[in-house]
C-alpha positions as CSV (number, residue, x, y, z in Angstrom):
1,X,25.5,-10.6,83.3
2,X,27.2,-7.8,81.3
3,X,29.9,-5.8,83.0
4,X,28.9,-2.5,84.6
5,X,25.5,-3.7,86.0
6,X,25.2,-2.9,89.7
7,X,22.7,-5.6,90.4
8,X,22.2,-7.1,93.8
9,X,21.3,-10.8,93.9
10,X,19.4,-12.2,96.9
11,X,18.8,-15.9,96.9
12,X,15.9,-17.3,98.8
13,X,16.8,-20.4,100.9
14,X,14.1,-22.9,101.8
15,X,15.0,-25.6,104.4
16,X,13.1,-27.6,106.9
17,X,13.6,-26.0,110.4
18,X,11.8,-26.1,113.7
19,X,8.9,-23.7,114.5
20,X,11.1,-21.1,116.1
21,X,13.4,-21.1,113.1
22,X,10.4,-20.8,110.8
23,X,9.4,-17.7,112.7
24,X,12.9,-16.3,112.2
25,X,12.7,-17.0,108.5
26,X,9.3,-15.3,108.4
27,X,10.8,-12.2,109.9
28,X,13.4,-12.2,107.1
29,X,10.6,-12.3,104.4
30,X,8.7,-9.6,106.1
31,X,11.8,-7.4,106.2
32,X,12.4,-8.0,102.5
33,X,8.8,-7.2,101.6
34,X,8.8,-4.0,103.6
35,X,12.0,-2.9,101.8
36,X,10.5,-3.7,98.4
37,X,7.3,-1.7,99.3
38,X,9.4,1.3,100.3
39,X,11.3,1.3,97.0
40,X,10.4,4.2,94.7
41,X,8.5,3.2,91.5
42,X,10.3,4.1,88.2
43,X,9.2,7.3,86.5
44,X,9.3,6.1,82.9
45,X,8.8,2.8,81.1
46,X,9.7,1.1,77.8
47,X,6.4,0.2,76.1
48,X,7.5,-1.2,72.7
49,X,10.5,-1.8,70.5
50,X,10.4,-2.0,66.7
51,X,13.2,-2.5,64.2
52,X,13.6,-1.8,60.5
53,X,16.5,-1.8,58.0
54,X,17.4,1.3,56.0
55,X,20.1,0.4,53.6
56,X,23.0,-1.2,55.5
57,X,21.9,0.4,58.8
58,X,19.5,-1.1,61.3
59,X,17.2,1.5,63.1
60,X,15.4,0.6,66.4
61,X,12.5,2.7,67.6
62,X,12.1,2.4,71.4
63,X,8.7,3.9,72.4
64,X,8.7,5.3,75.9
65,X,5.7,6.2,78.2
66,X,7.1,9.7,78.7
67,X,9.6,11.8,76.7
68,X,13.1,11.0,78.1
69,X,15.1,14.0,79.2
70,X,18.3,12.6,77.6
71,X,19.5,9.6,75.6
72,X,20.4,6.5,77.5
73,X,24.0,5.8,78.6
74,X,25.5,3.0,76.6
75,X,28.7,1.0,76.0
76,X,29.7,-1.8,73.6
77,X,31.9,-4.9,74.0
78,X,33.4,-7.0,71.2
79,X,33.7,-10.5,72.7
80,X,30.9,-11.3,72.5
81,X,29.7,-8.4,70.3
82,X,27.1,-6.5,72.2
83,X,25.7,-3.0,72.6
84,X,24.2,-2.1,76.0
85,X,22.0,0.9,76.8
86,X,21.0,1.8,80.3
87,X,17.7,3.6,80.9
88,X,17.6,5.3,84.4
89,X,14.4,5.4,86.4
90,X,12.7,3.2,83.7
91,X,10.8,0.0,83.9
92,X,10.1,-2.7,81.3
93,X,6.5,-2.5,80.2
94,X,6.9,-4.5,77.0
95,X,5.8,-7.7,78.7
96,X,8.9,-9.7,77.4
97,X,12.6,-9.9,78.2
98,X,13.9,-10.9,74.7
99,X,13.0,-10.2,71.1
100,X,14.4,-11.6,67.8
101,X,15.5,-8.9,65.3
102,X,17.6,-10.7,62.5
103,X,18.2,-7.6,60.5
104,X,21.7,-6.9,59.2
105,X,24.2,-7.7,62.0
106,X,21.6,-7.3,64.8
107,X,20.5,-10.8,65.9
108,X,18.3,-10.2,68.9
109,X,17.8,-8.0,72.0
110,X,17.3,-8.6,75.7
111,X,15.5,-6.3,78.1
112,X,16.5,-6.7,81.8
113,X,15.1,-4.6,84.7
114,X,17.1,-4.3,87.9
115,X,15.5,-2.2,90.5
116,X,14.7,1.2,89.1
117,X,16.9,0.8,86.0
118,X,16.4,-1.1,82.7
119,X,19.2,-2.3,80.4
120,X,18.7,-3.0,76.7
121,X,21.3,-5.4,75.3
122,X,21.7,-5.8,71.5
123,X,23.3,-9.1,70.5
124,X,25.4,-8.5,67.4
125,X,27.1,-10.7,64.8
126,X,30.1,-8.3,64.9
127,X,31.2,-5.2,66.6
128,X,29.7,-2.0,65.0
129,X,29.3,1.6,65.8
130,X,26.0,3.1,66.8
131,X,24.3,6.4,67.6
132,X,21.3,7.4,69.7
133,X,18.9,10.3,69.5
134,X,15.6,11.4,71.2
135,X,12.6,11.9,68.9
136,X,9.6,13.0,71.0
137,X,8.7,10.0,73.2
138,X,11.0,7.7,71.3
139,X,14.6,6.8,71.5
140,X,16.1,6.1,68.1
141,X,19.1,3.7,68.0
142,X,21.0,3.6,64.6
143,X,23.5,0.7,64.1
144,X,25.9,1.4,61.2
145,X,26.0,-1.7,59.1
146,X,29.1,-0.9,57.0
147,X,31.5,-0.4,59.9
148,X,31.8,3.3,59.5
149,X,30.5,6.2,61.7
150,X,26.9,5.9,62.6
151,X,24.5,8.8,61.9
152,X,21.4,9.0,64.1
153,X,18.0,9.3,62.4
154,X,14.5,9.9,63.5
155,X,11.4,7.7,63.1
156,X,11.0,8.9,59.5
157,X,14.6,8.0,58.6
158,X,15.8,11.7,58.4
159,X,19.2,12.4,60.0
160,X,19.0,14.2,63.4
161,X,21.6,15.5,65.8
162,X,23.1,12.8,68.0
163,X,24.5,13.5,71.4
164,X,27.0,10.7,71.0
165,X,28.1,11.0,67.4
166,X,31.7,9.8,67.2
167,X,34.3,11.6,65.1
168,X,35.8,10.1,62.0
169,X,39.1,9.5,63.8
170,X,38.5,9.5,67.5
171,X,41.5,9.4,69.9
172,X,41.9,8.7,73.6
173,X,42.0,11.9,75.6
174,X,43.8,10.9,78.8
175,X,45.4,8.1,80.8
176,X,45.9,8.1,84.6
177,X,47.0,5.6,87.3
178,X,46.0,5.8,90.9
179,X,46.4,3.7,94.1
180,X,43.1,2.8,95.8
181,X,42.5,2.8,99.6
182,X,42.8,-1.0,99.8
183,X,46.0,-1.2,97.7
184,X,44.4,-1.8,94.4
185,X,45.8,-0.3,91.2
186,X,43.3,1.8,89.3
187,X,43.8,2.6,85.6
188,X,41.5,5.4,84.4
189,X,41.2,6.0,80.6
190,X,39.3,9.1,79.2
191,X,37.5,8.0,76.1
192,X,36.5,10.4,73.3
193,X,32.8,9.4,73.8
194,X,30.7,6.7,75.4
195,X,30.4,4.5,72.3
196,X,34.0,3.4,71.9
197,X,34.2,-0.4,71.5
198,X,36.3,-1.9,74.3
199,X,37.5,-5.5,74.5
200,X,39.0,-6.6,77.9
201,X,40.6,-10.0,78.5
202,X,43.0,-11.5,80.9
203,X,46.1,-13.4,79.5
204,X,48.3,-14.9,82.2
205,X,49.6,-12.1,84.4
206,X,48.4,-9.4,82.0
207,X,45.1,-7.5,81.4
208,X,44.8,-6.6,77.8
209,X,42.4,-3.8,76.8
210,X,41.7,-3.1,73.1
211,X,40.0,0.1,72.1
212,X,38.5,-0.5,68.6
213,X,38.8,2.1,65.8
214,X,40.5,4.5,68.1
215,X,43.7,6.6,67.7
216,X,46.4,7.3,70.2
217,X,48.1,10.7,70.5
218,X,51.9,10.9,70.8
219,X,51.6,12.1,74.4
220,X,50.0,8.9,75.5
221,X,52.2,6.5,73.4
222,X,54.4,5.5,76.3
223,X,55.2,2.8,78.9
224,X,54.5,3.6,82.6
225,X,56.5,2.0,85.4
226,X,54.2,2.1,88.4
227,X,56.0,-0.4,90.7
228,X,56.6,2.3,93.3
229,X,52.9,2.7,94.0
230,X,52.9,-0.7,95.8
231,X,50.0,-2.2,93.9
232,X,49.7,-5.5,91.9
233,X,50.2,-3.4,88.7
234,X,53.9,-3.1,87.7
235,X,53.7,-1.6,84.2
236,X,51.2,-0.1,81.8
237,X,52.1,-0.1,78.0
238,X,49.9,1.7,75.5
239,X,50.6,1.4,71.8
240,X,48.7,1.7,68.5
241,X,47.9,-1.4,66.5
242,X,46.5,-0.5,63.1
243,X,43.2,1.1,63.6
244,X,43.0,0.1,67.2
245,X,44.8,0.9,70.5
246,X,46.1,-1.8,72.8
247,X,46.8,-1.2,76.5
248,X,48.7,-4.0,78.3
249,X,48.6,-4.0,82.1
250,X,51.3,-6.2,83.7
251,X,50.5,-7.4,87.2
252,X,52.3,-9.6,89.7
253,X,51.3,-11.7,92.7
254,X,47.7,-12.8,93.4
255,X,45.2,-10.4,92.1
256,X,41.8,-10.0,90.4
257,X,40.5,-7.5,88.0
258,X,37.2,-5.7,87.3
259,X,36.3,-3.2,84.6
260,X,33.5,-0.7,84.6
261,X,32.6,2.3,82.5
262,X,31.0,5.6,83.7
263,X,30.0,7.8,80.8
264,X,33.3,8.5,79.0
265,X,35.6,7.0,81.6
266,X,36.8,3.4,81.5
267,X,38.2,2.2,84.9
268,X,40.2,-1.0,85.3
269,X,40.7,-2.1,88.9
270,X,43.4,-4.6,89.8
271,X,43.0,-5.7,93.4
272,X,45.5,-7.8,95.4
273,X,44.4,-11.1,96.8
274,X,45.9,-12.8,99.9
275,X,45.6,-16.5,99.4
276,X,44.5,-18.6,102.4
277,X,44.3,-22.4,101.8
278,X,41.9,-22.8,104.7
279,X,39.3,-20.4,103.3
280,X,36.5,-21.6,101.0
281,X,37.3,-19.0,98.4
282,X,41.0,-19.2,98.9
283,X,41.0,-15.5,99.6
284,X,41.4,-13.9,103.1
285,X,41.0,-10.3,102.1
286,X,38.0,-10.4,99.7
287,X,34.7,-12.4,99.6
288,X,33.3,-13.6,96.3
289,X,30.4,-15.8,97.4
290,X,26.8,-15.2,96.4
291,X,25.1,-12.5,98.5
292,X,22.5,-13.6,101.0
293,X,20.4,-12.1,103.8
294,X,20.1,-13.8,107.3
295,X,17.9,-13.0,110.2
296,X,18.2,-15.7,112.9
297,X,17.0,-15.3,116.5
298,X,18.7,-17.6,119.0
299,X,19.4,-20.3,116.4
300,X,21.7,-23.3,116.9
301,X,25.2,-22.9,115.5
302,X,24.9,-26.2,113.7
303,X,21.7,-25.2,112.0
304,X,23.3,-21.9,110.8
305,X,26.3,-23.8,109.4
306,X,24.0,-26.3,107.7
307,X,22.2,-23.4,106.0
308,X,25.5,-22.0,104.7
309,X,26.5,-25.5,103.5
310,X,23.3,-25.8,101.4
311,X,24.0,-22.5,99.8
312,X,27.7,-22.9,99.1
313,X,27.6,-26.5,97.9
314,X,30.5,-27.4,100.2
315,X,30.6,-30.4,102.5
316,X,30.9,-29.3,106.1
317,X,31.9,-31.7,108.9
318,X,31.2,-30.2,112.4
319,X,33.0,-31.4,115.5
320,X,31.0,-32.8,118.4
321,X,32.3,-29.9,120.6
322,X,30.6,-27.3,118.4
323,X,27.6,-26.3,120.5
324,X,25.6,-23.2,121.5
325,X,23.2,-20.7,120.0
326,X,23.6,-17.4,118.3
327,X,21.5,-14.5,117.0
328,X,22.4,-13.4,113.5
329,X,21.1,-10.7,111.3
330,X,23.0,-10.1,108.0
331,X,21.8,-8.4,104.9
332,X,23.3,-8.7,101.4
333,X,26.6,-10.2,102.4
334,X,28.6,-13.0,100.6
335,X,28.0,-16.4,102.1
336,X,31.8,-16.9,102.8
337,X,31.8,-13.7,104.8
338,X,28.8,-14.9,106.7
339,X,30.7,-18.1,107.5
340,X,33.6,-16.2,108.9
341,X,31.3,-14.1,111.0
342,X,29.7,-17.3,112.5
343,X,33.1,-18.8,113.2
344,X,34.6,-15.7,114.8
345,X,31.5,-15.2,117.0
346,X,31.7,-18.7,118.5
347,X,35.6,-19.0,118.7
348,X,35.7,-21.6,115.9
349,X,38.1,-22.3,113.0
350,X,38.1,-24.4,109.9
351,X,40.4,-26.5,107.8
352,X,39.7,-27.1,104.1
353,X,40.5,-30.2,102.2
354,X,39.2,-30.1,98.6
355,X,35.5,-29.2,98.9
356,X,35.2,-30.5,102.5
357,X,35.4,-28.1,105.5
358,X,36.1,-29.4,109.0
359,X,34.9,-27.0,111.6
360,X,35.9,-27.2,115.2
361,X,37.0,-25.0,118.1
362,X,40.2,-23.2,117.5
363,X,42.0,-24.8,120.5
364,X,41.0,-28.2,119.3
365,X,42.4,-27.7,115.8
366,X,45.7,-26.4,117.2
367,X,46.0,-29.3,119.6
368,X,45.4,-31.8,116.8
369,X,47.9,-30.2,114.5
370,X,50.5,-30.1,117.3
371,X,50.0,-33.8,117.9
372,X,50.5,-34.5,114.2
373,X,53.7,-32.6,114.1
374,X,55.1,-34.4,117.2
375,X,54.2,-37.7,115.6
376,X,56.0,-36.8,112.4
377,X,59.1,-35.9,114.4
378,X,59.0,-39.2,116.3
379,X,58.6,-41.1,113.0
380,X,61.6,-39.3,111.6
381,X,63.7,-40.4,114.6
382,X,62.7,-44.1,113.9
383,X,62.7,-44.0,110.1
384,X,65.4,-46.1,108.5
385,X,68.3,-44.3,106.8
386,X,69.1,-44.4,103.1
387,X,72.4,-43.6,101.3
388,X,72.7,-42.1,97.8
389,X,75.5,-40.8,95.6
390,X,75.1,-37.5,93.7
391,X,77.4,-36.7,90.8
392,X,77.8,-33.0,90.2
393,X,78.3,-31.8,86.6
394,X,78.8,-28.1,86.8
395,X,79.0,-27.1,90.4
396,X,82.1,-27.9,92.5
397,X,81.4,-30.2,95.4
398,X,83.3,-27.8,97.6
399,X,80.4,-25.4,97.4
400,X,78.3,-27.8,99.5
401,X,80.8,-27.9,102.4
402,X,79.1,-24.9,104.2
403,X,75.6,-26.1,103.2
404,X,76.1,-29.4,105.1
405,X,78.3,-28.0,107.8
406,X,81.3,-30.2,107.0
407,X,84.8,-29.8,108.3
408,X,88.0,-29.4,106.2
409,X,88.5,-33.1,106.0
410,X,85.4,-33.5,103.9
411,X,83.5,-35.8,106.1
412,X,81.7,-35.3,109.4
413,X,78.3,-35.6,111.0
414,X,76.0,-32.9,109.8
415,X,74.9,-31.6,113.2
416,X,78.3,-30.0,114.0
417,X,78.0,-26.5,115.3
418,X,74.4,-26.1,114.4
419,X,75.3,-25.0,110.9
420,X,73.4,-27.6,109.0
421,X,70.0,-26.6,107.7
422,X,69.5,-29.3,105.1
423,X,70.1,-32.7,106.7
424,X,68.2,-34.2,109.6
425,X,69.7,-34.8,113.0
426,X,70.7,-38.3,112.0
427,X,71.9,-37.4,108.5
428,X,75.6,-37.1,107.4
429,X,77.4,-36.2,104.1
430,X,80.8,-36.8,102.6
431,X,82.3,-34.9,99.7
432,X,84.9,-36.2,97.3
433,X,86.7,-33.3,95.4
434,X,88.6,-35.7,93.1
435,X,85.5,-37.3,91.5
436,X,83.3,-34.3,92.3
437,X,80.7,-36.5,94.0
438,X,78.6,-36.1,97.1
439,X,77.7,-39.1,99.4
440,X,74.6,-38.5,101.6
441,X,73.0,-40.7,104.2
442,X,69.7,-39.6,105.6
443,X,65.9,-40.4,105.7
444,X,64.0,-40.7,102.4
445,X,62.3,-37.2,102.7
446,X,65.7,-35.4,103.2
447,X,67.3,-37.4,100.4
448,X,64.5,-36.1,98.1
449,X,65.0,-32.5,99.3
450,X,68.7,-32.8,98.5
451,X,68.0,-34.2,95.1
452,X,65.8,-31.2,94.3
453,X,68.4,-28.8,95.7
454,X,71.1,-30.3,93.4
455,X,68.7,-30.2,90.4
456,X,68.2,-26.5,90.9
457,X,71.8,-25.5,91.6
458,X,73.9,-27.9,89.5
459,X,73.1,-26.2,86.1
460,X,75.4,-24.8,83.5
461,X,76.1,-21.1,84.0
462,X,75.2,-18.8,81.1
463,X,78.1,-17.2,79.2
464,X,78.3,-13.6,77.9
465,X,80.3,-12.2,75.0
466,X,81.4,-8.6,75.8
467,X,82.6,-6.5,73.0
468,X,84.0,-3.0,73.6
469,X,84.8,-0.4,70.9
470,X,87.0,2.7,71.6
471,X,86.8,5.2,68.8
472,X,89.3,8.1,68.7
473,X,88.7,10.7,66.1
474,X,91.1,13.6,65.3
475,X,90.5,16.5,63.0
476,X,93.2,19.1,62.6
477,X,93.7,22.2,60.4
478,X,96.7,24.6,60.3
479,X,97.5,27.6,58.1
480,X,100.6,29.9,58.1
481,X,101.2,33.0,56.0
482,X,104.4,35.1,55.9
483,X,106.5,37.6,53.9
484,X,110.0,38.9,53.4
485,X,110.6,42.5,52.2
486,X,113.9,44.1,51.3
487,X,115.6,46.9,49.3
488,X,119.1,46.8,47.9
489,X,121.4,49.5,46.4
490,X,124.4,47.8,44.6
491,X,126.1,50.9,43.4
492,X,128.4,50.9,46.4
493,X,129.1,47.2,46.1
494,X,129.9,47.5,42.4
495,X,131.9,50.7,42.4
496,X,129.4,53.3,41.3
497,X,127.2,52.9,38.3
498,X,129.3,50.3,36.6
499,X,126.7,47.7,37.3
500,X,124.7,45.6,34.9
501,X,122.7,47.2,32.1
502,X,119.2,45.9,31.4
503,X,117.8,46.1,27.9
504,X,114.3,47.1,27.2
505,X,111.7,47.1,29.9
506,X,112.6,43.8,31.6
507,X,112.9,45.0,35.1
508,X,111.0,42.2,37.0
509,X,112.5,38.9,38.1
510,X,110.4,36.0,39.6
511,X,111.7,33.0,41.4
512,X,111.1,30.5,44.1
513,X,112.8,32.6,46.8
514,X,114.9,35.7,47.3
515,X,118.1,33.7,47.1
516,X,117.4,32.3,43.7
517,X,116.1,35.7,42.3
518,X,119.2,37.5,43.7
519,X,121.5,35.1,42.0
520,X,119.8,35.7,38.7
521,X,119.8,39.5,39.0
522,X,123.3,39.7,40.4
523,X,122.2,41.4,43.6
524,X,123.4,38.3,45.6
525,X,127.1,37.4,45.1
526,X,128.3,33.9,45.8
527,X,129.0,34.8,49.4
528,X,125.5,35.8,49.9
529,X,126.3,39.1,51.7
530,X,124.4,41.3,49.3
531,X,121.2,39.2,49.8
532,X,121.5,39.2,53.6
533,X,121.9,42.9,53.8
534,X,118.9,43.6,51.4
535,X,116.2,42.0,53.7
536,X,114.4,44.6,55.9
537,X,111.3,42.5,56.9
538,X,112.1,38.8,57.6
539,X,108.7,37.2,58.8
540,X,108.3,34.0,56.8
541,X,105.6,31.4,57.3
542,X,106.5,28.8,60.0
543,X,106.9,25.1,59.2
544,X,104.2,22.6,60.1
545,X,105.1,19.1,61.1
546,X,108.8,19.7,60.0
547,X,107.7,20.6,56.5
548,X,108.8,24.1,55.3
549,X,106.4,26.5,53.7
550,X,106.2,27.1,50.0
551,X,107.4,30.5,48.8
552,X,107.2,32.8,45.7
553,X,109.7,35.7,45.3
554,X,109.6,38.9,43.2
555,X,112.3,41.4,42.4
556,X,111.6,44.8,40.9
557,X,114.9,46.7,39.8
558,X,116.1,49.7,37.9
559,X,117.3,49.8,34.3
560,X,120.9,49.8,35.6
561,X,120.2,46.8,37.8
562,X,121.6,48.6,40.7
563,X,118.5,49.3,42.8
564,X,116.2,46.4,43.9
565,X,112.9,46.0,45.7
566,X,112.6,42.4,46.8
567,X,109.4,40.6,48.0
568,X,109.0,36.9,49.1
569,X,105.6,35.5,50.0
570,X,105.4,32.1,51.9
571,X,102.3,30.1,52.8
572,X,101.6,26.6,54.2
573,X,98.3,24.9,54.9
574,X,97.8,21.4,56.5
575,X,94.5,19.5,57.0
576,X,94.4,16.1,58.5
577,X,91.7,13.6,59.8
578,X,92.3,10.4,61.6
579,X,90.3,7.6,63.3
580,X,91.6,4.9,65.6
581,X,89.2,2.0,66.5
582,X,90.1,-0.4,69.2
583,X,87.8,-3.4,69.7
584,X,88.7,-5.8,72.5
585,X,86.2,-8.7,73.1
586,X,86.1,-11.5,75.7
587,X,83.7,-14.3,76.7
588,X,83.1,-15.2,80.4
589,X,80.6,-16.9,82.6
590,X,77.8,-15.2,84.5
591,X,79.2,-13.2,87.5
592,X,82.8,-14.1,86.7
593,X,85.5,-11.5,86.1
594,X,87.2,-11.5,82.7
595,X,90.3,-9.5,81.7
596,X,91.9,-9.0,78.3
597,X,94.8,-6.6,77.5
598,X,97.4,-5.9,74.8
599,X,100.2,-3.3,74.8
600,X,103.8,-2.6,75.7
601,X,105.8,-2.1,78.9
602,X,108.0,1.0,78.9
603,X,111.3,1.0,80.9
604,X,112.0,3.8,83.5
605,X,115.1,4.5,85.5
606,X,114.5,5.0,89.2
607,X,117.0,5.6,92.0
608,X,117.2,3.1,94.8
609,X,117.8,3.8,98.5
610,X,121.5,2.9,98.0
611,X,122.0,5.6,95.4
612,X,122.1,3.2,92.4
613,X,119.7,3.2,89.6
614,X,117.3,0.4,88.5
615,X,115.0,-0.2,85.7
616,X,111.2,-0.5,86.2
617,X,108.5,-1.1,83.7
618,X,105.1,0.5,83.3
619,X,102.3,-0.8,81.1
620,X,100.8,1.2,78.3
621,X,98.0,-1.2,77.3
622,X,94.6,-1.6,75.9
623,X,92.8,-3.4,78.7
624,X,89.2,-4.5,79.3
625,X,88.1,-5.9,82.7
626,X,84.4,-6.7,83.0
627,X,82.1,-8.7,85.3
628,X,78.7,-9.5,83.7
629,X,75.5,-10.4,85.6
630,X,72.5,-11.8,83.8
631,X,69.2,-10.5,85.2
632,X,66.0,-12.8,85.3
633,X,64.4,-10.6,82.6
634,X,67.2,-11.2,80.1
635,X,69.2,-8.0,80.5
636,X,72.9,-7.9,81.4
637,X,74.4,-5.8,84.2
638,X,78.1,-4.9,83.5
639,X,80.8,-3.8,85.9
640,X,83.3,-2.4,83.3
641,X,86.8,-1.1,83.6
642,X,88.4,0.0,80.2
643,X,91.9,1.4,79.8
644,X,93.4,2.8,76.6
645,X,97.0,3.9,77.3
646,X,99.7,4.8,74.7
647,X,103.3,6.1,74.7
648,X,103.5,9.9,74.8
649,X,106.3,12.5,74.6
650,X,109.8,11.8,75.8
651,X,110.9,13.4,79.1
652,X,114.1,13.3,81.1
653,X,112.7,10.6,83.3
654,X,111.4,8.6,80.4
655,X,108.5,8.5,78.0
656,X,105.1,9.9,79.2
657,X,102.0,7.7,79.1
658,X,98.8,9.0,77.6
659,X,95.9,7.5,79.6
660,X,92.3,7.1,78.7
661,X,90.2,5.3,81.4
662,X,86.5,4.5,81.9
663,X,85.1,2.7,84.9
664,X,81.4,2.3,85.4
665,X,78.4,-0.1,86.1
666,X,75.6,-0.2,83.6
667,X,72.6,-2.4,82.6
668,X,72.2,-3.2,78.9
669,X,69.6,-5.3,77.1
670,X,70.9,-8.5,75.5
671,X,72.5,-7.6,72.1
672,X,72.1,-3.9,72.7
673,X,74.9,-1.3,72.6
674,X,75.4,1.5,75.1
675,X,77.8,4.5,75.0
676,X,79.7,4.4,78.3
677,X,81.2,7.8,77.9
678,X,82.9,10.3,75.7
679,X,85.6,13.0,75.8
680,X,85.5,15.9,73.4
681,X,88.3,18.4,73.1
682,X,88.6,21.4,70.7
683,X,91.6,23.7,70.4
684,X,91.6,27.0,68.5
685,X,94.8,29.1,68.2
686,X,95.7,32.2,66.1
687,X,99.3,33.5,66.0
688,X,100.4,36.8,64.5
689,X,103.9,38.5,64.3
690,X,104.2,41.9,62.6
691,X,106.1,45.2,62.3
692,X,104.5,47.8,64.5
693,X,102.2,50.3,62.7
694,X,103.1,49.0,59.3
695,X,101.5,45.6,60.0
696,X,98.2,47.3,60.8
697,X,97.9,49.0,57.4
698,X,95.0,47.5,55.5
699,X,95.9,45.1,52.7
700,X,99.6,46.3,52.6
701,X,100.0,45.2,56.2
702,X,100.2,41.6,55.1
703,X,103.7,42.4,53.7
704,X,104.9,43.4,57.2
705,X,103.6,40.4,59.3
706,X,103.2,36.7,59.5
707,X,100.0,34.9,60.6
708,X,99.2,31.4,61.7
709,X,95.9,29.6,62.5
710,X,95.5,26.2,64.1
711,X,92.3,24.2,64.9
712,X,92.3,20.8,66.5
713,X,89.4,18.6,67.4
714,X,89.7,15.3,69.4
715,X,86.9,13.0,70.4
716,X,86.9,9.7,72.3
717,X,83.8,7.4,72.5
718,X,83.5,4.1,74.4
719,X,80.8,1.6,73.2
720,X,80.1,-1.8,74.8
721,X,77.8,-4.6,73.6
722,X,77.0,-7.7,75.6
723,X,75.5,-10.8,74.1
724,X,74.3,-13.8,76.0
725,X,75.8,-16.9,74.4
726,X,73.2,-19.7,73.7
727,X,73.9,-23.3,74.5
728,X,74.1,-24.1,70.8
729,X,76.5,-21.3,70.0
730,X,78.7,-22.3,73.0
731,X,78.8,-25.9,71.7
732,X,80.1,-24.8,68.3
């Protein structure tokens, strides 16, 4: 039956019973007949269905007894390819339930009436779009043969307005997740219209829903983690796949799923199941048997159980102590639920072995099981002992000392102190650390349990390669500007106007600095006194990194070369970028600490209690300490401690140590890279020295001041990448 049909199935059971039981069965039939007589007759009816082909499209004309108020509600599935249309309050008056079409991709159709509703199912060769329209007393269904968008037409083949005409690029409108009252996970998808092709299938622990020829908006393209809702659903992933959209529902535990569509809403229910091996359906919380109706008056319990056995197909063995009568009236209940009701009413219980049910009073079953357990315990006390030697390959045999409750000598009976939970009361074990072997003496069942335990625990631990990268980036810029300004009158130094005479108009001297210009013009004697006295403003550019600033000097003097106006401009600019990359890497086993470091130890003088001095050393190292843990889903949890220390400035007590430290715990996917942290520092500094008032004069003020600008940027980033080492790589 196609999904979405809310059809009740009532099976009629015919068995040979006594006369009083026949009267009870007659009561059942009379009740069913009365219920059917009270049912309301459908208002409308399907009288005929005709089909014709118009180009690549197939058009079906469904003639109705009365004009329908609205087109039927429909949906389509892809595997198998079908289109289903539901006609409410409508009966099937065609006189047949199937009809061959064989036009285009439409093979045949089925007409099924269930109560007051009739469903029309088109069997297709492939999934196609369709459109419906109401034309008088007819419903016109147009199946688009080329795979495009279907356009509804009337009986004459002319296009008409369709109430369910899909867009050229339809997209999903919404996605929601809810928890039901019984703990089920409910995924609700808002479809663009009721004609979207949906393919639902179950693959392992996943429910895969494909929406055909449907787009996915960016707001719905995500992965939802719904574990906190406490339902079987753990994750919902929605992604586009070409022209389709695929939604993957991951579930865990025991569950079952059902899908139904109501107009433009698709609902996927994932219900939890509680497995019970003693139940016929294996499920204690839900019943999945065929629905039946019972109306028994004072019937024997054995007869009621025999009726349920005939319906379910199970073999039922009833204990001789099962007696008594009961009155039972059930309507439309699963047969496995009816069986539970009968057992609870008479204080009975059942045990299942294959397709055979043994039914007996509850106390009788418990007594029998208790006797079986006591017999097994007595057999274990008399069963002969066996000895076996187990060679451990990866685990140390010392790890089994606490498991078997052994003392420090390595050999003792296993019952000491009640610590043993693996061996029996008569079992014993001896460990040999030298050969890494385990000697066990016990019954055969316990020996087999120990063998399974060793197979599970004595396995090679996975290894992880951890690579860290510390990137230090520096970006610095400095600029200094300065000037020297002076005036000199050499008439006093040279005895009046008997100084040098300058020919022509050459009254300007240019040099690298004032000292050189002064020596050329004669204003600076060899002693340098004249130059020193001639400087009124002395604000040169400061050196950067020990490098002096470059300078350019001018001297403007009179024709007698006895009056001088001196100017020296100095400027220095520095721009530097640097990057330091440190990349320590180490390989270690799962859950084992690994340490790798490289650096220097710096000596320090410290005073002792006696007043003497001693030398101590402190490390300035690049150090990586990490403990990996591989998760079951293939990710790696890292407990990381990274140090990047270096020698700093010298102090009276010794050199300073520049420290960079990161300690954290993070989960990373295998082979992925994560940034553990970063430090960003930026320094901006502007310096200015000037002559008051004169240094504030626009443009000319630069001759009476010195300026400096410094900008420094420092950034530290710490990356880490774990990689699980495969067995083949570890072997190489």
